[in-house]
Each structure stands twice: as C-alpha cells, then as structure tokens.
MIMI-690352 format. One record per residue (C-alpha): residue in three letters; chain; y, z, x. Coordinates in steps of 0.02 Angstrom, whole numbers, plus 50000, padded with zeros to 5 digits. Layout:
! residues N
ALA/A/Y/Z/X
...
//
This chain:
! residues 511
MET/A/51594/51309/49705
SER/A/51669/51170/49810
ARG/A/51790/51208/49952
THR/A/51851/51036/50000
ALA/A/52019/51002/50077
SER/A/52165/51005/49958
ILE/A/52223/50835/49898
PRO/A/52389/50782/49820
THR/A/52400/50806/49634
THR/A/52534/50681/49582
ALA/A/52512/50496/49556
THR/A/52650/50452/49679
GLU/A/52582/50557/49823
ALA/A/52396/50522/49808
PRO/A/52322/50367/49890
ARG/A/52259/50225/49781
VAL/A/52085/50149/49801
GLY/A/52045/49966/49821
ALA/A/51900/49856/49765
ARG/A/51770/49962/49854
GLY/A/51820/50116/49754
TRP/A/51804/50024/49589
ALA/A/51635/49954/49643
ALA/A/51580/50133/49679
LEU/A/51634/50178/49502
VAL/A/51517/50046/49433
VAL/A/51373/50127/49527
LEU/A/51422/50300/49465
MET/A/51421/50236/49286
LEU/A/51236/50195/49296
PRO/A/51170/50375/49280
VAL/A/51288/50403/49134
LEU/A/51230/50241/49055
LEU/A/51050/50294/49080
VAL/A/51072/50463/48994
SER/A/51160/50382/48847
VAL/A/51031/50244/48829
ASP/A/50891/50373/48836
ASN/A/50966/50482/48698
THR/A/51007/50338/48580
VAL/A/50845/50243/48606
LEU/A/50745/50399/48567
SER/A/50841/50428/48405
PHE/A/50797/50253/48348
ALA/A/50617/50266/48408
LEU/A/50593/50433/48319
PRO/A/50527/50360/48155
GLU/A/50391/50263/48248
ILE/A/50352/50411/48360
SER/A/50336/50520/48205
ILE/A/50217/50397/48125
SER/A/50114/50371/48284
LEU/A/50102/50549/48352
ALA/A/50123/50643/48186
PRO/A/50229/50786/48256
THR/A/50276/50934/48149
GLY/A/50458/50957/48100
ALA/A/50483/51078/48244
GLU/A/50396/50962/48368
GLN/A/50504/50817/48310
LEU/A/50661/50916/48349
TRP/A/50590/50972/48517
ILE/A/50552/50792/48567
ILE/A/50739/50760/48552
ASP/A/50803/50929/48612
VAL/A/50697/50980/48762
TYR/A/50773/50848/48876
PRO/A/50957/50894/48855
LEU/A/50911/51079/48848
VAL/A/50826/51078/49019
LEU/A/50960/50963/49087
ALA/A/51102/51073/49026
GLY/A/51020/51231/49092
LEU/A/51002/51158/49267
LEU/A/51167/51063/49286
VAL/A/51262/51204/49370
THR/A/51113/51241/49482
MET/A/51097/51060/49534
GLY/A/51284/51053/49563
THR/A/51264/51195/49688
LEU/A/51121/51105/49774
GLY/A/51224/50946/49782
ASP/A/51368/51040/49862
ARG/A/51250/51107/49994
PHE/A/51137/50958/50031
GLY/A/51245/50810/49979
ARG/A/51291/50745/49806
ARG/A/51240/50566/49841
LYS/A/51073/50623/49911
LEU/A/51036/50724/49754
LEU/A/51086/50574/49649
LEU/A/50956/50465/49735
ILE/A/50817/50596/49723
GLY/A/50852/50619/49538
ALA/A/50852/50431/49506
THR/A/50682/50409/49588
GLY/A/50603/50553/49492
PHE/A/50680/50498/49328
ALA/A/50606/50323/49345
VAL/A/50431/50388/49382
VAL/A/50428/50514/49239
SER/A/50500/50385/49117
ALA/A/50348/50277/49151
LEU/A/50234/50426/49116
ALA/A/50326/50467/48954
ALA/A/50298/50289/48893
PHE/A/50110/50321/48882
ALA/A/50109/50501/48816
PRO/A/49961/50514/48694
THR/A/50018/50671/48601
ALA/A/50179/50752/48543
GLY/A/50150/50898/48662
LEU/A/50134/50786/48814
LEU/A/50288/50687/48762
ILE/A/50386/50850/48751
ALA/A/50324/50897/48926
ALA/A/50376/50728/48995
ARG/A/50547/50745/48914
ALA/A/50566/50915/48998
LEU/A/50531/50836/49168
LEU/A/50658/50700/49129
GLY/A/50783/50839/49098
PHE/A/50743/50913/49269
PHE/A/50777/50751/49361
GLY/A/50921/50707/49246
ALA/A/51006/50867/49302
MET/A/51004/50798/49479
LEU/A/51091/50639/49420
MET/A/51234/50706/49319
PRO/A/51330/50835/49422
SER/A/51360/50710/49561
THR/A/51450/50580/49457
LEU/A/51613/50666/49409
SER/A/51631/50761/49572
LEU/A/51607/50601/49672
LEU/A/51729/50513/49556
ARG/A/51856/50652/49583
SER/A/51842/50631/49772
ILE/A/51856/50442/49765
PHE/A/52001/50427/49641
GLN/A/52134/50546/49703
ASN/A/52276/50453/49617
ARG/A/52288/50523/49441
ASP/A/52337/50360/49355
GLN/A/52186/50275/49431
ARG/A/52078/50427/49394
ARG/A/52127/50422/49210
MET/A/52067/50243/49197
ALA/A/51911/50280/49300
ILE/A/51866/50424/49185
ALA/A/51897/50314/49033
VAL/A/51775/50186/49104
TRP/A/51653/50325/49151
ALA/A/51661/50400/48977
SER/A/51643/50228/48899
ALA/A/51476/50211/48988
PHE/A/51409/50338/48862
SER/A/51466/50227/48720
ALA/A/51406/50069/48806
GLY/A/51236/50147/48833
ALA/A/51229/50204/48653
ALA/A/51269/50025/48599
LEU/A/51144/49948/48719
GLY/A/51006/50070/48673
PRO/A/50986/50022/48490
ILE/A/50994/49835/48524
VAL/A/50872/49829/48670
GLY/A/50770/49971/48598
GLY/A/50765/49887/48428
PHE/A/50700/49727/48507
LEU/A/50566/49823/48602
LEU/A/50514/49923/48448
GLU/A/50492/49763/48348
HIS/A/50383/49682/48481
PHE/A/50300/49825/48576
ALA/A/50242/50005/48554
TRP/A/50370/50146/48549
GLY/A/50329/50194/48730
SER/A/50417/50038/48791
VAL/A/50587/50117/48759
PHE/A/50561/50239/48902
LEU/A/50536/50096/49024
LEU/A/50720/50049/49001
ALA/A/50759/50177/49137
VAL/A/50684/50068/49273
PRO/A/50804/49918/49267
VAL/A/50952/50037/49253
LEU/A/50900/50143/49403
ILE/A/50856/50003/49524
PRO/A/51039/49949/49548
LEU/A/51085/50132/49572
LEU/A/50957/50157/49709
ILE/A/51021/49999/49797
GLY/A/51208/50018/49768
ALA/A/51237/50204/49797
PRO/A/51195/50204/49984
LEU/A/51305/50050/50010
LEU/A/51459/50092/49907
VAL/A/51467/50279/49868
PRO/A/51520/50391/50013
GLU/A/51420/50549/50039
SER/A/51509/50706/49983
ARG/A/51465/50888/50012
ASP/A/51551/51056/50024
PRO/A/51585/51101/50207
HIS/A/51572/51285/50157
PRO/A/51442/51287/50018
GLY/A/51403/51443/49919
ARG/A/51233/51522/49939
ILE/A/51089/51475/49826
ASP/A/51065/51620/49706
PRO/A/50892/51617/49624
LEU/A/50936/51760/49507
SER/A/51089/51668/49441
ILE/A/50984/51512/49415
ALA/A/50856/51612/49316
LEU/A/50990/51700/49213
SER/A/51076/51536/49168
MET/A/50913/51464/49101
ALA/A/50867/51629/49017
ALA/A/51034/51624/48926
MET/A/51030/51445/48863
ILE/A/50850/51422/48808
PRO/A/50838/51574/48690
VAL/A/51007/51538/48608
VAL/A/50966/51356/48571
TYR/A/50790/51403/48515
ALA/A/50866/51532/48396
ILE/A/50983/51400/48324
LYS/A/50836/51281/48298
SER/A/50730/51417/48217
PHE/A/50872/51469/48103
ALA/A/50910/51291/48051
VAL/A/50730/51241/48017
ASP/A/50654/51403/47948
GLY/A/50806/51500/47889
PRO/A/50871/51671/47942
SER/A/50739/51786/48016
LEU/A/50720/51933/48134
TYR/A/50625/51813/48248
ALA/A/50775/51696/48266
GLY/A/50894/51843/48280
GLY/A/50791/51919/48421
TRP/A/50798/51759/48523
ALA/A/50986/51747/48495
VAL/A/51014/51926/48554
LEU/A/50905/51896/48707
GLY/A/51002/51738/48754
LEU/A/51171/51821/48732
ALA/A/51115/51970/48836
MET/A/51057/51856/48977
GLY/A/51221/51762/48965
ALA/A/51318/51923/48983
LEU/A/51216/51968/49137
PHE/A/51248/51795/49210
VAL/A/51436/51811/49185
ARG/A/51436/51987/49257
ARG/A/51343/51928/49412
GLN/A/51464/51783/49439
LEU/A/51615/51898/49423
ARG/A/51545/52020/49550
SER/A/51488/51890/49676
ASP/A/51599/51845/49824
VAL/A/51533/51666/49815
PRO/A/51478/51639/49633
MET/A/51366/51497/49579
LEU/A/51495/51462/49442
ASP/A/51676/51515/49467
MET/A/51720/51603/49304
ALA/A/51905/51597/49349
LEU/A/51906/51417/49290
PHE/A/51885/51476/49111
ARG/A/52043/51580/49120
ARG/A/52141/51416/49117
GLY/A/52174/51379/48933
SER/A/52180/51192/48959
PHE/A/52011/51193/49049
SER/A/51922/51299/48918
GLY/A/52003/51205/48775
ALA/A/51953/51036/48845
ILE/A/51774/51098/48870
LEU/A/51763/51153/48688
VAL/A/51836/50988/48626
ASN/A/51709/50897/48734
LEU/A/51566/51002/48667
LEU/A/51610/50986/48482
SER/A/51643/50799/48497
VAL/A/51469/50770/48567
VAL/A/51394/50883/48432
ALA/A/51478/50773/48301
LEU/A/51422/50610/48382
VAL/A/51240/50656/48418
GLY/A/51216/50741/48250
PHE/A/51283/50586/48162
LEU/A/51164/50471/48256
TYR/A/51017/50587/48223
PHE/A/51022/50576/48035
VAL/A/51101/50403/48013
SER/A/50968/50320/48122
GLN/A/50833/50388/48005
HIS/A/50933/50345/47849
VAL/A/50961/50162/47892
GLN/A/50781/50133/47946
LEU/A/50678/50236/47824
VAL/A/50790/50245/47670
LEU/A/50882/50079/47682
GLY/A/50732/49989/47756
LEU/A/50818/49908/47906
SER/A/50713/49859/48055
PRO/A/50749/49952/48219
MET/A/50839/49797/48285
MET/A/50949/49779/48131
ALA/A/50982/49966/48127
GLY/A/51042/49955/48307
LEU/A/51155/49807/48269
ALA/A/51228/49901/48120
LEU/A/51296/50035/48237
VAL/A/51366/49916/48368
PRO/A/51540/49905/48287
GLY/A/51555/50094/48300
MET/A/51504/50094/48483
ALA/A/51628/49954/48518
ALA/A/51766/50052/48430
MET/A/51723/50203/48538
ILE/A/51737/50103/48699
VAL/A/51900/50019/48648
ALA/A/51977/50184/48593
GLY/A/51928/50268/48757
LEU/A/52014/50133/48860
THR/A/52164/50108/48746
VAL/A/52208/50293/48744
VAL/A/52241/50294/48933
PRO/A/52418/50219/48929
ILE/A/52457/50319/48771
SER/A/52409/50481/48859
ARG/A/52551/50455/48984
ARG/A/52678/50473/48844
VAL/A/52596/50584/48712
PRO/A/52542/50762/48759
PRO/A/52357/50803/48737
HIS/A/52386/50942/48609
VAL/A/52456/50807/48494
LEU/A/52351/50658/48546
ILE/A/52177/50735/48532
PRO/A/52200/50809/48356
ALA/A/52275/50644/48298
ALA/A/52124/50551/48366
LEU/A/52000/50672/48287
VAL/A/52074/50641/48115
PHE/A/51984/50473/48123
SER/A/51817/50561/48154
VAL/A/51843/50676/48006
VAL/A/51875/50525/47895
GLY/A/51716/50444/47962
TYR/A/51610/50592/47910
LEU/A/51694/50599/47739
ILE/A/51652/50416/47709
VAL/A/51468/50456/47739
ALA/A/51476/50607/47623
MET/A/51551/50504/47482
THR/A/51442/50347/47498
THR/A/51267/50409/47546
HIS/A/51192/50381/47374
ASP/A/51261/50203/47364
HIS/A/51113/50149/47472
GLY/A/51218/50021/47565
VAL/A/51236/49994/47752
VAL/A/51418/49934/47750
PRO/A/51493/50107/47718
LEU/A/51391/50178/47861
ILE/A/51451/50040/47979
LEU/A/51631/50077/47929
ALA/A/51604/50265/47944
PHE/A/51534/50255/48119
ALA/A/51673/50138/48176
VAL/A/51806/50260/48114
LEU/A/51713/50409/48188
GLY/A/51695/50316/48353
ILE/A/51883/50291/48370
GLY/A/51913/50478/48368
ILE/A/51767/50526/48479
GLY/A/51805/50392/48609
ALA/A/51987/50443/48628
ALA/A/51952/50631/48628
GLU/A/51813/50617/48757
THR/A/51919/50518/48880
ILE/A/52067/50639/48871
SER/A/51962/50798/48874
ASN/A/51860/50742/49026
GLU/A/52016/50697/49124
LEU/A/52094/50865/49079
ILE/A/51939/50959/49138
LEU/A/51956/50884/49312
SER/A/52145/50895/49319
SER/A/52152/51074/49258
ALA/A/52036/51132/49397
PRO/A/52093/51141/49579
ALA/A/52031/50999/49688
ALA/A/51925/51125/49784
LYS/A/51834/51165/49621
ALA/A/51793/50985/49572
GLY/A/51606/51014/49587
ALA/A/51610/51166/49472
ALA/A/51722/51076/49347
SER/A/51606/50925/49345
ALA/A/51451/51031/49316
VAL/A/51534/51126/49173
SER/A/51597/50964/49093
GLU/A/51425/50885/49097
THR/A/51345/51046/49037
ALA/A/51458/51033/48885
TYR/A/51398/50854/48858
GLU/A/51215/50902/48863
LEU/A/51234/51065/48768
GLY/A/51328/50965/48637
ALA/A/51180/50846/48626
VAL/A/51062/50994/48602
LEU/A/51171/51077/48471
GLY/A/51205/50912/48382
THR/A/51021/50891/48349
ALA/A/50982/51076/48328
ILE/A/51125/51116/48209
LEU/A/51155/50955/48111
GLY/A/50976/50892/48131
GLY/A/50905/51062/48087
LEU/A/51020/51080/47938
ILE/A/50974/50912/47865
THR/A/50790/50958/47885
ALA/A/50822/51121/47792
PHE/A/50922/51035/47654
TYR/A/50789/50900/47639
ARG/A/50652/51029/47614
GLY/A/50756/51129/47492
ALA/A/50800/50977/47385
LEU/A/50630/50892/47389
VAL/A/50542/50897/47220
LEU/A/50364/50834/47244
PRO/A/50279/50738/47103
GLU/A/50127/50819/47025
GLY/A/49953/50771/47081
LEU/A/49981/50763/47269
PRO/A/49840/50821/47384
ALA/A/49887/50976/47483
ASP/A/49888/50888/47653
VAL/A/49997/50748/47586
ALA/A/50119/50871/47510
HIS/A/50129/50966/47675
ALA/A/50163/50806/47774
ALA/A/50298/50752/47652
GLN/A/50385/50921/47664
GLU/A/50387/50920/47855
THR/A/50495/50764/47887
LEU/A/50561/50608/47803
ALA/A/50445/50504/47913
GLY/A/50299/50610/47855
ALA/A/50344/50573/47674
TYR/A/50358/50387/47715
THR/A/50185/50383/47795
ALA/A/50109/50485/47654
ALA/A/50185/50372/47521
GLN/A/50105/50218/47601
GLN/A/49933/50296/47585
LEU/A/49945/50341/47400
PRO/A/49919/50234/47245
SER/A/50075/50131/47214
GLN/A/50145/50228/47066
LEU/A/50120/50400/47145
GLY/A/50177/50336/47316
ASP/A/50336/50263/47241
ALA/A/50374/50427/47153
LEU/A/50349/50526/47313
TRP/A/50457/50409/47416
GLN/A/50597/50408/47286
ALA/A/50597/50598/47285
ALA/A/50601/50605/47475
ALA/A/50741/50477/47489
ASP/A/50847/50569/47360
ALA/A/50818/50736/47448
PHE/A/50865/50662/47617
GLY/A/51020/50582/47543
SER/A/51076/50749/47473
GLY/A/51049/50826/47644
VAL/A/51154/50689/47725
THR/A/51298/50724/47606
VAL/A/51304/50911/47642
THR/A/51275/50889/47828
SER/A/51416/50761/47839
LEU/A/51537/50886/47764
ILE/A/51482/51015/47893
GLY/A/51505/50886/48030
ALA/A/51681/50851/47968
GLY/A/51716/51037/47976
LEU/A/51659/51046/48158
VAL/A/51778/50905/48203
VAL/A/51921/50996/48117
VAL/A/51881/51149/48223
ALA/A/51890/51041/48380
ALA/A/52060/50973/48327
VAL/A/52129/51148/48297
ILE/A/52064/51207/48467
ALA/A/52150/51059/48551
ALA/A/52314/51091/48462
VAL/A/52315/51275/48512
THR/A/52245/51274/48690
LEU/A/52312/51113/48766
ARG/A/52499/51145/48749
LYS/A/52513/51190/48933
ALA/A/52391/51059/48995
PRO/A/52445/50963/49152
THR/A/52520/50793/49110
HIS/A/52563/50725/49283
//
C-alpha cells in the first residue's frame, strides 16, 4: 500500500532519533491509550448498563462488540485513505469525531442507541489507529530504538486497561454509567494539540487508488463471520448461523481474489506469504482474544458474584496490568538474544498458567486467586504482544509499513471482537445451560434471569428474600461453572498461539 523510500534495516545503519522523536511517540500513544481505556471501562460499566438499559443477552454482547467490529472492518480502508490524504490529518479528524460521539454515547437512553453510538465510535476509531504504527515506523528507523518504541506503544494498551477500571470505577461509584464515555475528552485534547507540533506528516507519494468495491467486500466479509460466531455461541448451532458464516467466507474469498488481481491492491496479499508476518499476526490475534475474553467474564464475576464495587474491582486487576507493562518493556533486551520462536512460546506459558488458576479456583469465591491469575496471564500477553508487533513491522518491507500497520491493528480489533464473541458467548451459553431456576418464579423474572447474570441479579433484588436468595445462588453457581469451562478453553487458545509461534517464527528477522 505504501511506496515510501527504502530505509536501512540494520540498527547500525539506520539513524537514531532524539528527544523530539520520543515526544512524538508519547503523542502517538494517546489513540492507543484511548482505545484501551474505552474497551476496559465498558467491560466494567457493563453490569450497570445492563441494569439501567435492560439489554437482552444479544444486545449486551453487541454493546461490547459493535465498536471493535466496525473499527476492524474499516482499518485497512482508513489506512489507504491515510496514505493518500495524510496519516496525521486522518488522525486529527478521527480524534475530533471520536470526542463528539463519546459525548453522545454518554447520554444514550436505550440499548439500541448505545449500540449505534458505539458503531460511530468504531468509524472514527478506525481513523485513529492505522496512523499510529505507520508513523512510528517512519519516525523510528533504528531497529533497537523501534523495539523499545513498540514496547512503549504496546504498553499503552495495558496502561489504558489499568487506568480504565480505576478512573471508571471512581466515576461509576459517583456518577451514572454514561460518565465513562466522557473519559475520551481529556485523552484526546493533548492529541489534538501535540500531533501538529511534534508528529511529522506522512503520506504515500504514490498512493494506491481508492477501491469502493474492495472496501465493501472487506466489510461484507468480517461482519457476517463475527455475527455467525456470536449467534453460534449464544444460541447454539443453526442453519441461520451457518448461512452467515458461509456468506462471510464467500465475501472474504472475493476480497482476496480482487486484491490478487489488482495492480495496486488495497491490501497487498504478498505480505501474508511471509511466514514470520502471518505467524506474528496470528499470535497477536489470539493473545488479544485471550486478554479481552478474560476481562469480559472476570469483570462480571468480581462485581456481581464477589460483590466488589466497580472501583475495588478495577484496583483488583491493577497488578495484572502492571505485570503486563513490565513484561512488555523487560522483554526488549531479552529479544536481542533469544529468538522469537523460543521467546514467545515461553512467555505464553505464563498466560496458560493464569487461565488454569482461574479454572481451579472459581468456586472458592475469593478475589486473591483472580488477582494472581491475571498477573500471571499479563506477563505472557505483555511479552508476546511486544515481540509480535515488532515482528509484524520488521517482517514487512519499509515501503509496506502502512499495510503492515493496518493488518496489525486489524488483528488487535478482531481479537477484541472474537474475545467477547467466542469466550463471552460461550460463558453465556454455559451459564444458561447450567442455570437451574427455583420453582415459583414469574415468567418474566425467569426470562430475565436466563438472559444474563446481571438480569438474574436485578430480578433477585425484586423478589422476596428467600426466593431472591435462591435465584441468586443458582445464578452465581451457574456463572461460576461457565467461568471454569471457559477458562480451560481460553488456556487452549493460548496453547495454539504458542504452537503457531514456535512453528512460523523460526525464520523471523532478528537484526
């Protein structure tokens, strides 16, 4: 997609940046921080949103999923627009739109309008994300510096996830749930001020043409596939879900065919022929699935089952976020000596152990095992994300930095969608399958309790104490059983990521 001038590839040949380059990195971290804060805050606000807006189980998943789904579907498209019109310019347009829509989302009166606002946030978020890695690639040409810059960039996701629960928890204890969306404003103001001053404009001198059909095909491929996964996870196997999956795969095949036949494709499919590039993308994707899926069900468990306030629930996960940040930074010097096909699987062993701790201790009804589990999981995810992101950029030619960045960030956002759709959908299915309702419940109460854990919590508060306690105990036990099984599935996904890394990254560039 990009056709910039070739730059040196070795640390000794490439120029090193000074203080201005590192200041630009701080500015480029802000959109990443914003996306991470938004995802984590929403997970913690979900119980209050569920109580206030009373969404169905499917609506609850869509509130989480529609934002990363729209964002992921448009990332490659927005990357092309950034190449043509200027990556910094697109960054600033996206920041302005994101701030305005965040304010609108804060006052959404229904679940449907909140879903619509989240979709618009995905549209403007897609303008933010493709610019960051491609601008970083052009600023940090020295690979040693770029490794550290990417570690800091990747740590912004963890920092945002840590900041989100704390600030969001404070807001949820003192204000309505809509206040969490207003967090975007103080994050975006420094971006709008700092980007024009510190980040140099970057565009492709020979941009590819804008291809409306490719744009439509990319969206037509992603939306049906993810919708099919959600439908399968929530309602079980059906011809309906299978039809959507077939449609999405067919559109994906048409998209790939069009890119292969185009002289100037929207997405250069040749990148995927590089084993290290494809392998790093898959590791990136599965790591985010594991992280987002974990946060989805643990945030509900600690608040609704264990009874922690949103603020305390956020603080409980801070050690894990801190471990993720430290691991992402610490792995940089290690990566100079240990090859990625060894280092990434070794790191992901920690994440497998973290999921197994959850599976073995869910029914203990204690928060300490969950704190430990997330800290151990965070070590593996933090290290794997840093190395895989650096490999994605290094495995692609410098002239393809824009395409590589868009694909990398698409993996992030698709991972967020699949983390909620697969692990979140599975825990919903296991919860419904394991829930044994006490006798004597009104039909509407029984239906609400079967939809979501939050629905059961609200219903239990409205019943006579003995019947309400029986309903809540049944719901908590059913959710706990779902957490156990889902944790084992999550551990299996991490094992798959480790095997992929061990097999595909043997020839990855190390210098």
